[in-house]
LUMMAR-569035 format. One record per residue (C-alpha): x, y, z; residue in one letter. Coordinates in Angstrom, 1 decimal, decimal comma. Example, Ala and Ser with C-alpha at 12.3 -4.5 7.8 and 13.67 -1.06 7.14 Angstrom:
<pts>
PT_px_py_pz_residu
PT_12,3_-4,5_7,8_A
PT_13,7_-1,1_7,1_S
</pts>
This chain:
<pts>
PT_px_py_pz_residu
PT_0,0_0,0_0,0_M
PT_1,2_3,5_-0,9_V
PT_0,9_6,0_2,0_S
PT_0,4_9,8_1,5_E
PT_4,0_10,4_2,6_N
PT_5,5_8,1_0,0_T
PT_7,7_10,0_-2,4_Q
PT_6,8_9,9_-6,1_R
PT_9,7_9,3_-8,5_L
PT_9,7_10,3_-12,1_T
PT_12,2_9,7_-14,9_I
PT_12,8_12,3_-17,5_G
PT_14,5_12,0_-20,8_V
PT_15,8_14,9_-22,9_D
PT_16,4_13,5_-26,4_L
PT_18,6_15,7_-28,5_G
PT_20,3_15,4_-31,9_G
PT_23,8_15,3_-30,3_T
PT_23,2_14,0_-26,7_N
PT_20,4_12,4_-24,7_L
PT_20,1_13,1_-21,0_R
PT_18,2_11,0_-18,5_V
PT_17,4_11,9_-14,9_A
PT_15,6_10,6_-11,8_A
PT_13,5_13,2_-10,0_Y
PT_11,3_13,8_-7,0_T
PT_9,4_17,0_-6,2_A
PT_10,9_17,0_-2,7_E
PT_14,6_16,8_-3,8_T
PT_14,6_17,7_-7,4_G
PT_17,1_15,8_-9,7_V
PT_18,5_12,9_-7,8_L
PT_20,9_11,8_-10,5_E
PT_21,3_12,4_-14,2_S
PT_23,2_10,6_-17,0_M
PT_24,4_11,9_-20,4_V
PT_24,8_9,6_-23,4_L
PT_25,7_10,4_-27,0_R
PT_22,8_10,1_-29,4_T
PT_23,9_7,4_-31,8_R
PT_22,2_8,8_-34,9_L
PT_24,5_6,8_-37,2_E
PT_22,7_3,7_-35,9_E
PT_19,0_3,0_-36,4_C
PT_16,4_4,6_-34,2_P
PT_15,9_1,4_-32,2_L
PT_19,5_1,6_-31,0_T
PT_18,8_5,0_-29,5_V
PT_15,7_3,7_-27,9_V
PT_17,7_0,9_-26,4_D
PT_20,2_3,4_-25,0_D
PT_17,4_5,5_-23,5_M
PT_15,6_2,5_-22,0_C
PT_18,9_1,1_-20,6_G
PT_19,6_4,4_-18,8_A
PT_16,0_4,6_-17,5_I
PT_16,1_1,1_-16,1_Q
PT_19,5_1,8_-14,5_Q
PT_18,0_4,9_-12,7_L
PT_14,9_2,9_-11,7_L
PT_17,0_0,1_-10,2_D
PT_18,9_2,6_-8,1_K
PT_16,3_5,1_-7,0_H
PT_12,8_3,5_-7,0_L
PT_13,4_1,6_-3,7_D
PT_10,8_3,0_-1,2_G
PT_9,2_5,3_-3,8_R
PT_6,3_5,0_-6,2_V
PT_6,9_5,6_-9,9_L
PT_4,8_8,5_-11,0_A
PT_5,7_8,2_-14,6_G
PT_8,4_8,5_-17,3_I
PT_8,5_11,6_-19,4_G
PT_10,3_12,2_-22,7_I
PT_11,0_15,4_-24,6_G
PT_11,8_14,7_-28,3_S
PT_12,6_16,9_-31,3_P
PT_9,7_17,4_-33,6_G
PT_7,6_17,6_-35,7_P
PT_5,8_15,1_-33,4_L
PT_2,4_13,7_-34,1_E
PT_0,4_13,3_-30,9_L
PT_-1,1_11,3_-29,3_P
PT_0,3_8,7_-31,7_A
PT_3,9_9,6_-30,7_G
PT_5,2_9,4_-34,3_R
PT_7,9_11,7_-35,8_L
PT_7,5_13,3_-39,2_H
PT_10,6_14,5_-41,1_H
PT_12,4_15,7_-38,0_P
PT_15,2_17,9_-39,4_P
PT_17,5_17,1_-36,4_N
PT_16,9_13,3_-36,3_L
PT_17,7_12,2_-39,9_P
PT_16,3_8,7_-40,7_G
PT_13,5_9,0_-38,1_W
PT_10,7_9,9_-40,5_D
PT_7,6_8,0_-39,5_G
PT_9,2_6,3_-36,5_F
PT_6,8_5,5_-33,7_G
PT_8,9_6,6_-30,8_L
PT_6,2_6,2_-28,1_L
PT_5,3_2,7_-29,1_D
PT_8,9_1,6_-29,3_A
PT_9,7_3,0_-25,8_M
PT_6,6_1,5_-24,2_Q
PT_7,2_-1,9_-25,8_E
PT_10,9_-1,9_-24,7_R
PT_10,2_-0,8_-21,2_L
PT_7,0_-2,6_-20,5_G
PT_5,7_0,6_-18,9_R
PT_3,6_3,6_-20,0_P
PT_5,5_6,6_-21,2_V
PT_4,5_10,2_-21,7_L
PT_5,9_11,9_-24,8_L
PT_6,0_15,6_-25,7_E
PT_8,1_17,8_-28,0_S
PT_11,3_19,0_-26,5_D
PT_10,1_22,6_-26,7_A
PT_6,9_21,7_-24,9_N
PT_8,7_20,1_-21,9_V
PT_11,1_23,2_-21,8_A
PT_8,2_25,6_-21,7_V
PT_6,5_23,4_-19,0_L
PT_9,5_23,7_-16,8_A
PT_9,7_27,5_-17,3_E
PT_6,0_27,8_-16,4_Y
PT_6,2_25,6_-13,3_A
PT_9,7_26,2_-12,0_L
PT_11,1_29,3_-13,8_G
PT_9,9_32,6_-15,1_L
PT_6,3_31,7_-15,2_G
PT_6,3_30,9_-11,5_K
PT_8,5_34,0_-10,7_E
PT_6,2_36,4_-12,6_L
PT_2,9_34,6_-11,7_G
PT_1,7_34,2_-15,3_V
PT_-0,3_31,2_-16,6_D
PT_0,4_31,8_-20,3_S
PT_3,7_32,1_-22,0_L
PT_5,5_31,3_-25,3_C
PT_9,1_29,9_-25,4_M
PT_11,6_29,7_-28,2_L
PT_14,6_27,3_-27,7_T
PT_17,7_28,1_-29,7_L
PT_19,8_25,0_-29,9_G
PT_20,8_22,7_-32,8_T
PT_17,5_23,8_-34,2_G
PT_14,7_26,1_-32,9_V
PT_11,9_24,7_-30,8_G
PT_8,7_26,5_-29,8_N
PT_6,4_25,7_-26,9_G
PT_3,2_27,5_-25,8_I
PT_1,3_27,4_-22,5_I
PT_-2,2_28,8_-22,5_L
PT_-4,0_29,2_-19,2_D
PT_-1,7_26,6_-17,5_G
PT_-2,1_24,0_-20,3_K
PT_0,2_23,0_-23,1_L
PT_-1,1_24,0_-26,6_W
PT_-0,9_21,0_-28,9_H
PT_-2,9_22,0_-31,9_G
PT_-5,0_19,6_-33,9_A
PT_-2,3_16,9_-34,5_A
PT_0,2_17,7_-31,7_G
PT_2,2_20,0_-33,9_M
PT_1,2_23,3_-32,5_G
PT_4,1_25,5_-31,7_G
PT_6,5_25,2_-34,7_E
PT_7,6_28,9_-34,9_A
PT_11,1_27,6_-35,6_G
PT_9,8_27,1_-39,1_H
PT_8,2_30,5_-39,4_M
PT_9,7_32,3_-42,4_T
PT_11,6_35,4_-41,4_V
PT_13,8_35,8_-44,5_L
PT_12,0_34,6_-47,6_P
PT_15,2_34,5_-49,6_D
PT_17,3_33,1_-46,8_G
PT_19,1_29,8_-46,5_P
PT_17,4_26,5_-47,2_E
PT_16,0_24,8_-44,1_C
PT_15,9_21,1_-43,4_G
PT_12,1_21,3_-43,5_C
PT_12,2_22,1_-47,2_G
PT_11,4_25,9_-46,9_S
PT_13,8_28,8_-47,0_H
PT_14,6_31,5_-44,4_G
PT_13,0_29,8_-41,4_C
PT_13,9_31,0_-38,0_L
PT_15,8_27,8_-37,5_E
PT_18,3_28,6_-40,2_V
PT_18,6_32,2_-39,0_C
PT_18,8_32,0_-35,2_A
PT_19,9_28,5_-34,1_S
PT_23,4_27,6_-32,9_A
PT_23,8_25,8_-36,2_T
PT_22,8_29,0_-38,1_A
PT_25,3_31,1_-36,2_V
PT_28,1_28,7_-37,1_V
PT_27,0_28,5_-40,8_K
PT_26,9_32,3_-41,0_A
PT_30,5_32,5_-39,8_A
PT_31,5_29,9_-42,3_E
PT_29,8_31,8_-45,1_R
PT_31,7_35,0_-44,2_L
PT_35,0_33,1_-44,0_L
PT_34,4_31,6_-47,4_A
PT_34,0_35,1_-48,8_D
PT_37,5_35,9_-47,6_G
PT_36,4_39,1_-46,0_K
PT_36,6_38,2_-42,3_A
PT_40,2_38,1_-41,1_P
PT_39,2_38,0_-37,4_G
PT_37,1_34,9_-38,0_L
PT_39,9_33,3_-40,0_A
PT_42,2_33,8_-37,0_R
PT_39,5_32,4_-34,7_L
PT_39,0_29,3_-36,9_K
PT_42,8_28,7_-37,0_E
PT_43,0_29,0_-33,2_E
PT_39,9_27,0_-32,3_K
PT_39,9_24,6_-35,3_T
PT_36,1_25,0_-35,5_R
PT_33,5_27,6_-34,9_F
PT_30,9_27,3_-32,1_T
PT_28,2_29,7_-31,1_A
PT_30,1_30,2_-27,8_Q
PT_33,5_31,1_-29,3_N
PT_31,8_33,3_-31,8_L
PT_30,0_35,1_-29,0_A
PT_33,3_35,6_-27,2_E
PT_34,8_37,0_-30,4_A
PT_31,9_39,4_-30,7_A
PT_32,3_40,6_-27,1_R
PT_36,0_41,1_-27,8_A
PT_35,1_43,5_-30,6_G
PT_35,3_41,4_-33,8_D
PT_33,0_43,2_-36,2_P
PT_32,0_40,1_-38,2_D
PT_31,0_38,2_-35,2_A
PT_29,1_41,2_-33,9_Q
PT_27,3_41,3_-37,3_Q
PT_26,3_37,7_-37,0_I
PT_24,7_38,2_-33,6_Y
PT_23,1_41,4_-34,7_E
PT_21,4_39,6_-37,6_E
PT_20,5_36,7_-35,4_T
PT_18,8_39,1_-33,0_G
PT_17,0_40,7_-35,9_R
PT_15,6_37,4_-37,1_A
PT_14,4_36,7_-33,5_L
PT_12,8_40,1_-33,3_G
PT_10,9_39,5_-36,6_L
PT_9,6_36,2_-35,4_C
PT_8,6_37,5_-31,9_L
PT_6,8_40,5_-33,4_A
PT_4,5_38,1_-35,3_G
PT_4,0_35,9_-32,2_L
PT_3,2_38,9_-30,0_V
PT_0,7_40,3_-32,5_N
PT_-1,0_37,0_-32,8_I
PT_-1,0_35,7_-29,3_L
PT_-0,9_38,8_-27,0_N
PT_0,6_36,7_-24,1_L
PT_2,3_38,3_-21,1_P
PT_5,6_36,4_-21,4_L
PT_7,9_35,3_-24,2_Y
PT_11,0_33,3_-23,1_V
PT_14,1_32,7_-25,2_V
PT_16,1_29,7_-24,1_G
PT_18,7_27,3_-25,5_G
PT_22,5_27,8_-25,9_G
PT_22,3_30,8_-28,2_V
PT_20,2_32,7_-25,5_A
PT_23,4_32,8_-23,4_N
PT_24,4_35,6_-25,7_S
PT_21,4_37,7_-24,8_W
PT_23,6_40,8_-24,4_D
PT_24,6_40,5_-28,1_L
PT_21,1_39,5_-29,4_L
PT_18,8_41,8_-27,5_S
PT_19,6_45,2_-29,0_P
PT_18,6_44,3_-32,6_S
PT_15,8_42,0_-31,3_L
PT_14,1_44,8_-29,4_F
PT_14,6_47,2_-32,2_K
PT_12,7_44,9_-34,6_E
PT_10,1_44,1_-32,0_L
PT_9,4_47,8_-31,3_E
PT_9,0_48,7_-34,9_S
PT_7,1_45,6_-36,2_R
PT_4,7_44,8_-33,3_S
PT_2,2_47,5_-32,4_Y
PT_0,9_45,1_-29,7_V
PT_4,3_45,1_-28,1_Y
PT_4,7_48,9_-28,5_A
PT_1,4_49,3_-26,6_L
PT_1,8_46,6_-23,9_T
PT_5,5_46,5_-23,0_A
PT_6,0_47,2_-19,2_P
PT_5,0_50,8_-18,3_D
PT_3,3_51,4_-21,7_R
PT_-0,3_52,6_-22,2_A
PT_-2,0_49,2_-22,3_A
PT_0,2_47,3_-19,9_S
PT_-1,6_48,2_-16,7_H
PT_-3,5_45,2_-15,3_G
PT_-1,7_42,7_-17,4_M
PT_-0,4_39,6_-15,7_P
PT_3,3_40,1_-15,0_G
PT_3,0_43,8_-15,5_G
PT_3,0_43,9_-19,3_G
PT_4,4_42,0_-22,3_T
PT_7,8_40,7_-21,3_R
PT_10,5_39,2_-23,5_V
PT_13,2_37,6_-21,4_L
PT_16,0_35,0_-21,5_P
PT_15,1_31,7_-19,9_A
PT_15,6_31,4_-16,2_R
PT_16,4_27,6_-16,2_L
PT_19,0_27,7_-19,0_G
PT_20,1_24,3_-20,5_A
PT_18,3_22,4_-17,7_E
PT_14,8_23,3_-18,9_A
PT_14,4_20,4_-21,3_G
PT_15,4_17,8_-18,8_L
PT_13,5_19,3_-15,9_L
PT_10,4_19,6_-18,1_G
PT_10,6_15,9_-19,0_A
PT_10,9_15,1_-15,3_C
PT_7,8_17,0_-14,3_I
PT_5,8_15,9_-17,3_L
PT_4,2_13,0_-15,4_P
PT_3,0_15,5_-12,7_F
PT_1,5_17,7_-15,4_Y
PT_-0,3_14,7_-16,9_S
PT_-1,8_13,7_-13,6_T
PT_-2,3_17,1_-12,0_E
PT_-3,0_19,2_-15,1_R
PT_-3,6_22,7_-13,9_E
PT_-2,0_22,0_-10,5_D
PT_1,4_21,1_-11,9_V
PT_3,0_24,2_-10,5_R
PT_1,9_23,3_-7,0_A
PT_2,8_19,6_-7,4_A
PT_6,4_20,3_-8,3_V
PT_7,2_23,3_-6,1_T
PT_6,1_21,8_-2,8_A
PT_9,7_21,2_-1,7_R
</pts>
């Protein structure tokens, strides 16, 4: 028999195109233990499923003793068809088109599994444990800038899924119609203009043109570009690196202007590794936002129509939880599934 004082354990999985992370979690303690494995995309999807399930079972064997399993949550790159749990042409998981991830995980584990897009679990974490909790808002939109660009939306405390589970794909909103080709088949999507991958490719294009001596020296010193070392170069005064981040911020501002005009939510959160360069992105981001969104111009904090809004007006902020949002969101997903609108209370009791 399970008593009221028995701790509930969850297992969360953050499946990425480079790494997958798995953690054991309780509301009272938070993350008990986490593991990081390489995502073996060169193998078939079932190999990655085996890796995830092996790590899940290892954590269950170690941490379930004396606790009850509340559920297993997984955040996966999309597009993801729900409730079927099937992937469709995921740009960052090549070879996974049509793969039934949910069925494969449940069959391998012999346990029920909860599956959401990686951006949905990240926004769930920011809602319950991060900026949403801090500002006291029940609706927010989040963009995650990593290998690709994810998008999650919370409306009145509930994840917005859309008709087929594919709601929230702002990463494939066109911001530059004549921009680079995207893995989704379109051109100029936010994902090819503002992801970590996009930042690196922009640097490589400038280097190929032979007009970026500072980037050439950086490439020679570091052997390869990363969003992080390009940000460091921008802060050190390299004009080409600064231009890359200015254009990245502009693309974000264009996308956010559309989202603000359409959704009129109190909070927009920018997360993922590229958001660590908020100081470089935000000037051009807010310039675009101010000029292209009349809703933002009216409802930003201390503006004419901001009074009485939850959180004090339309806020655009870097994520509070950083790189941990995806894993934490996967961990608390089982609480959301069972508690629904009370998820914030369920996971902040400690």
